[in-house]
ChimeraX commands (.cxc) that place a marker at each C-alpha (Angstrom):
marker #1 position -0.07,0.00,-0.03 radius 0.5
marker #1 position 1.24,3.37,-1.12 radius 0.5
marker #1 position 2.12,6.21,1.52 radius 0.5
marker #1 position -0.41,8.35,-0.23 radius 0.5
marker #1 position -3.21,5.52,0.12 radius 0.5
marker #1 position -2.31,5.10,3.90 radius 0.5
marker #1 position -2.76,8.71,4.59 radius 0.5
marker #1 position -6.19,8.52,2.67 radius 0.5
marker #1 position -7.22,5.74,4.67 radius 0.5
marker #1 position -6.19,7.56,8.00 radius 0.5
marker #1 position -8.17,10.63,6.83 radius 0.5
marker #1 position -11.22,8.66,6.10 radius 0.5
marker #1 position -11.14,6.77,9.29 radius 0.5
marker #1 position -11.13,10.06,11.17 radius 0.5
marker #1 position -13.98,11.25,8.95 radius 0.5
marker #1 position -16.00,8.11,9.51 radius 0.5
marker #1 position -15.50,8.40,13.37 radius 0.5
marker #1 position -16.77,12.12,13.26 radius 0.5
marker #1 position -19.71,11.16,11.01 radius 0.5
marker #1 position -20.78,8.36,13.22 radius 0.5
marker #1 position -20.65,10.75,16.27 radius 0.5
marker #1 position -23.01,13.20,14.37 radius 0.5
marker #1 position -25.55,10.30,13.84 radius 0.5
marker #1 position -24.75,9.28,10.19 radius 0.5
marker #1 position -24.98,5.71,9.02 radius 0.5
marker #1 position -22.27,4.46,6.61 radius 0.5
marker #1 position -23.47,2.88,3.35 radius 0.5
marker #1 position -20.24,2.56,1.52 radius 0.5
marker #1 position -16.54,3.42,1.38 radius 0.5
marker #1 position -14.25,3.69,-1.43 radius 0.5
marker #1 position -16.81,2.97,-4.01 radius 0.5
marker #1 position -15.10,2.61,-7.46 radius 0.5
marker #1 position -17.14,3.43,-10.52 radius 0.5
marker #1 position -14.90,2.72,-13.62 radius 0.5
marker #1 position -12.71,5.43,-15.05 radius 0.5
marker #1 position -14.75,8.14,-13.16 radius 0.5
marker #1 position -12.87,7.46,-9.90 radius 0.5
marker #1 position -13.79,6.66,-6.38 radius 0.5
marker #1 position -16.33,8.03,-3.97 radius 0.5
marker #1 position -14.73,8.10,-0.48 radius 0.5
marker #1 position -17.72,7.82,1.72 radius 0.5
marker #1 position -21.31,7.37,0.97 radius 0.5
marker #1 position -23.45,7.89,4.02 radius 0.5
marker #1 position -27.14,8.54,5.29 radius 0.5
marker #1 position -28.73,10.63,7.84 radius 0.5
marker #1 position -32.59,11.07,7.99 radius 0.5
marker #1 position -33.51,10.46,4.25 radius 0.5
marker #1 position -30.71,12.21,2.63 radius 0.5
marker #1 position -27.80,10.16,1.05 radius 0.5
marker #1 position -24.65,12.01,1.45 radius 0.5
marker #1 position -21.51,11.67,-1.03 radius 0.5
marker #1 position -18.42,12.68,0.89 radius 0.5
marker #1 position -14.93,13.62,-0.61 radius 0.5
marker #1 position -12.40,13.45,2.19 radius 0.5
marker #1 position -9.23,15.46,1.83 radius 0.5
marker #1 position -6.32,14.79,4.42 radius 0.5
marker #1 position -3.01,16.56,4.81 radius 0.5
marker #1 position -0.17,16.37,7.11 radius 0.5
marker #1 position 1.31,19.54,5.90 radius 0.5
marker #1 position 0.78,22.39,3.40 radius 0.5
marker #1 position 3.53,21.56,1.08 radius 0.5
marker #1 position 1.19,20.72,-1.71 radius 0.5
marker #1 position -1.54,23.32,-0.61 radius 0.5
marker #1 position -4.65,23.21,1.41 radius 0.5
marker #1 position -6.87,20.25,1.34 radius 0.5
marker #1 position -9.62,22.71,-0.21 radius 0.5
marker #1 position -7.15,23.54,-3.10 radius 0.5
marker #1 position -6.82,19.99,-4.33 radius 0.5
marker #1 position -10.57,19.78,-5.31 radius 0.5
marker #1 position -10.36,20.95,-8.94 radius 0.5
marker #1 position -13.22,21.38,-11.30 radius 0.5
marker #1 position -12.08,18.22,-13.22 radius 0.5
marker #1 position -12.22,16.16,-10.07 radius 0.5
marker #1 position -15.82,17.71,-9.25 radius 0.5
marker #1 position -16.89,16.58,-12.67 radius 0.5
marker #1 position -15.72,13.09,-12.22 radius 0.5
marker #1 position -17.21,13.00,-8.77 radius 0.5
marker #1 position -20.67,14.11,-10.18 radius 0.5
marker #1 position -20.66,11.35,-12.81 radius 0.5
marker #1 position -19.81,8.67,-10.05 radius 0.5
marker #1 position -22.56,10.04,-7.87 radius 0.5
marker #1 position -25.14,9.85,-10.55 radius 0.5
marker #1 position -24.00,6.34,-11.69 radius 0.5
marker #1 position -24.17,5.18,-8.10 radius 0.5
marker #1 position -27.66,6.75,-7.62 radius 0.5
marker #1 position -28.93,5.00,-10.79 radius 0.5
marker #1 position -27.42,1.67,-9.83 radius 0.5
marker #1 position -28.85,1.82,-6.33 radius 0.5
marker #1 position -32.03,3.49,-7.25 radius 0.5
marker #1 position -31.64,6.61,-5.14 radius 0.5
marker #1 position -33.61,9.66,-6.01 radius 0.5
marker #1 position -31.32,12.42,-6.78 radius 0.5
marker #1 position -33.59,14.84,-5.01 radius 0.5
marker #1 position -32.48,13.34,-1.78 radius 0.5
marker #1 position -28.64,13.57,-2.31 radius 0.5
marker #1 position -25.94,15.86,-1.08 radius 0.5
marker #1 position -22.45,16.36,-1.80 radius 0.5
marker #1 position -20.03,17.07,1.17 radius 0.5
marker #1 position -16.29,17.63,1.58 radius 0.5
marker #1 position -14.59,16.89,4.67 radius 0.5
marker #1 position -10.98,18.41,5.06 radius 0.5
marker #1 position -8.50,17.29,7.77 radius 0.5
marker #1 position -5.20,18.92,8.49 radius 0.5
marker #1 position -3.16,16.91,10.93 radius 0.5
marker #1 position -0.92,18.77,13.56 radius 0.5
marker #1 position 1.61,17.15,15.92 radius 0.5
marker #1 position -0.83,15.95,18.46 radius 0.5
marker #1 position -4.13,16.60,17.01 radius 0.5
marker #1 position -6.03,17.44,13.77 radius 0.5
marker #1 position -8.42,20.20,12.55 radius 0.5
marker #1 position -11.53,18.86,10.73 radius 0.5
marker #1 position -13.83,21.15,8.57 radius 0.5
marker #1 position -17.25,19.61,7.14 radius 0.5
marker #1 position -18.34,21.59,4.21 radius 0.5
marker #1 position -22.08,20.61,3.67 radius 0.5
marker #1 position -24.24,20.49,0.43 radius 0.5
marker #1 position -21.84,21.71,-2.03 radius 0.5
marker #1 position -23.06,22.52,-5.75 radius 0.5
marker #1 position -21.18,20.42,-8.08 radius 0.5
marker link #1:1,2 radius 0.2
marker link #1:2,3 radius 0.2
marker link #1:3,4 radius 0.2
marker link #1:4,5 radius 0.2
marker link #1:5,6 radius 0.2
marker link #1:6,7 radius 0.2
marker link #1:7,8 radius 0.2
marker link #1:8,9 radius 0.2
marker link #1:9,10 radius 0.2
marker link #1:10,11 radius 0.2
marker link #1:11,12 radius 0.2
marker link #1:12,13 radius 0.2
marker link #1:13,14 radius 0.2
marker link #1:14,15 radius 0.2
marker link #1:15,16 radius 0.2
marker link #1:16,17 radius 0.2
marker link #1:17,18 radius 0.2
marker link #1:18,19 radius 0.2
marker link #1:19,20 radius 0.2
marker link #1:20,21 radius 0.2
marker link #1:21,22 radius 0.2
marker link #1:22,23 radius 0.2
marker link #1:23,24 radius 0.2
marker link #1:24,25 radius 0.2
marker link #1:25,26 radius 0.2
marker link #1:26,27 radius 0.2
marker link #1:27,28 radius 0.2
marker link #1:28,29 radius 0.2
marker link #1:29,30 radius 0.2
marker link #1:30,31 radius 0.2
marker link #1:31,32 radius 0.2
marker link #1:32,33 radius 0.2
marker link #1:33,34 radius 0.2
marker link #1:34,35 radius 0.2
marker link #1:35,36 radius 0.2
marker link #1:36,37 radius 0.2
marker link #1:37,38 radius 0.2
marker link #1:38,39 radius 0.2
marker link #1:39,40 radius 0.2
marker link #1:40,41 radius 0.2
marker link #1:41,42 radius 0.2
marker link #1:42,43 radius 0.2
marker link #1:43,44 radius 0.2
marker link #1:44,45 radius 0.2
marker link #1:45,46 radius 0.2
marker link #1:46,47 radius 0.2
marker link #1:47,48 radius 0.2
marker link #1:48,49 radius 0.2
marker link #1:49,50 radius 0.2
marker link #1:50,51 radius 0.2
marker link #1:51,52 radius 0.2
marker link #1:52,53 radius 0.2
marker link #1:53,54 radius 0.2
marker link #1:54,55 radius 0.2
marker link #1:55,56 radius 0.2
marker link #1:56,57 radius 0.2
marker link #1:57,58 radius 0.2
marker link #1:58,59 radius 0.2
marker link #1:59,60 radius 0.2
marker link #1:60,61 radius 0.2
marker link #1:61,62 radius 0.2
marker link #1:62,63 radius 0.2
marker link #1:63,64 radius 0.2
marker link #1:64,65 radius 0.2
marker link #1:65,66 radius 0.2
marker link #1:66,67 radius 0.2
marker link #1:67,68 radius 0.2
marker link #1:68,69 radius 0.2
marker link #1:69,70 radius 0.2
marker link #1:70,71 radius 0.2
marker link #1:71,72 radius 0.2
marker link #1:72,73 radius 0.2
marker link #1:73,74 radius 0.2
marker link #1:74,75 radius 0.2
marker link #1:75,76 radius 0.2
marker link #1:76,77 radius 0.2
marker link #1:77,78 radius 0.2
marker link #1:78,79 radius 0.2
marker link #1:79,80 radius 0.2
marker link #1:80,81 radius 0.2
marker link #1:81,82 radius 0.2
marker link #1:82,83 radius 0.2
marker link #1:83,84 radius 0.2
marker link #1:84,85 radius 0.2
marker link #1:85,86 radius 0.2
marker link #1:86,87 radius 0.2
marker link #1:87,88 radius 0.2
marker link #1:88,89 radius 0.2
marker link #1:89,90 radius 0.2
marker link #1:90,91 radius 0.2
marker link #1:91,92 radius 0.2
marker link #1:92,93 radius 0.2
marker link #1:93,94 radius 0.2
marker link #1:94,95 radius 0.2
marker link #1:95,96 radius 0.2
marker link #1:96,97 radius 0.2
marker link #1:97,98 radius 0.2
marker link #1:98,99 radius 0.2
marker link #1:99,100 radius 0.2
marker link #1:100,101 radius 0.2
marker link #1:101,102 radius 0.2
marker link #1:102,103 radius 0.2
marker link #1:103,104 radius 0.2
marker link #1:104,105 radius 0.2
marker link #1:105,106 radius 0.2
marker link #1:106,107 radius 0.2
marker link #1:107,108 radius 0.2
marker link #1:108,109 radius 0.2
marker link #1:109,110 radius 0.2
marker link #1:110,111 radius 0.2
marker link #1:111,112 radius 0.2
marker link #1:112,113 radius 0.2
marker link #1:113,114 radius 0.2
marker link #1:114,115 radius 0.2
marker link #1:115,116 radius 0.2
marker link #1:116,117 radius 0.2
marker link #1:117,118 radius 0.2
marker link #1:118,119 radius 0.2
view
């Protein structure tokens, strides 16, 4: 497993713990849909299915986590989300796209949850 993959997995575990504490139910993780890429977390709370992109950084050498979400990335995510909804028969009126960013410090981390982002 690559270092990047290990870091991504660490970030996703932190995000999952945070989301479960907030009452979200995990439906799927790391869902791959062909060439469109991967959906990090698919969760549900109340009647809304949330598709969550997790960005984790241990430093700002390559920019902030927020800066890594490009228009191209959003376009691929949108296609993956719609494909997932079609396959699982989820009404797109009841979906939401969120981003969780995590920046690790020496002893802790800072987590931000951006909700209901337009893509």
